[in-house]
C-alpha positions as CSV (number, residue, x, y, z in Angstrom):
1,M,-6.3,16.4,-9.3
2,G,-6.2,15.9,-13.1
3,N,-3.2,13.7,-13.8
4,E,-2.4,12.6,-10.3
5,N,-2.2,8.9,-9.5
6,L,-4.8,8.1,-6.8
7,N,-3.2,4.6,-6.2
8,A,0.2,6.2,-5.6
9,M,-1.3,8.9,-3.3
10,M,-3.1,6.2,-1.2
11,V,0.1,4.1,-0.9
12,E,2.3,7.1,-0.1
13,D,-0.1,8.1,2.7
14,G,-0.2,4.6,4.1
15,Y,-3.8,3.9,3.2
16,A,-3.2,1.2,0.7
17,W,-1.2,-2.0,0.5
18,V,0.7,-3.0,-2.7
19,Y,-0.2,-6.4,-4.0
20,D,2.9,-7.8,-5.7
21,Q,0.9,-10.1,-7.9
22,Y,-0.7,-7.1,-9.6
23,A,2.3,-4.7,-9.5
24,K,4.7,-6.3,-12.0
25,D,5.5,-3.2,-14.0
26,K,7.4,0.1,-13.6
27,Q,4.5,1.6,-11.8
28,G,4.5,-1.3,-9.3
29,D,8.2,-0.6,-8.6
30,E,7.3,3.0,-7.8
31,L,4.4,1.9,-5.6
32,R,6.6,-0.5,-3.6
33,K,9.1,2.4,-3.0
34,L,6.2,4.6,-1.7
35,E,5.0,1.7,0.5
36,T,8.5,1.3,1.9
37,V,8.7,4.9,2.9
38,A,5.2,4.9,4.4
39,R,6.2,1.8,6.4
40,E,9.4,3.4,7.6
41,N,7.5,6.6,8.6
42,H,4.7,4.6,10.3
43,K,2.0,6.3,8.2
44,G,-1.6,5.2,7.9
45,L,-2.0,1.5,8.4
46,W,1.7,1.2,9.1
47,I,1.2,2.8,12.5
48,D,0.3,-0.7,13.8
49,A,3.4,-2.8,14.5
50,N,1.8,-5.9,12.8
51,P,-0.9,-4.7,10.3
52,E,-3.1,-7.4,8.8
53,N,-3.0,-7.8,5.1
54,P,-6.5,-6.8,3.8
55,A,-6.7,-9.9,1.7
56,D,-6.0,-12.1,4.7
57,F,-8.7,-10.2,6.7
58,R,-11.3,-10.7,4.0
59,R,-10.5,-14.4,3.8
60,S,-10.9,-14.7,7.6
61,Q,-14.4,-13.1,7.4
62,K,-15.8,-15.9,5.2
């Protein structure tokens, strides 16, 4: 693995959500592109037509 970006791998495979408030740099732009492709290809959590944002889910569990 060495120099691979785990965040990018997770987003690309549809197993992570990009949080815009934390992704304000060039890497964030790349992550958003990867998320868009994952969404379009219905990968990972994007299989669901209406996936729930993890932050919203955590708030609902309090």
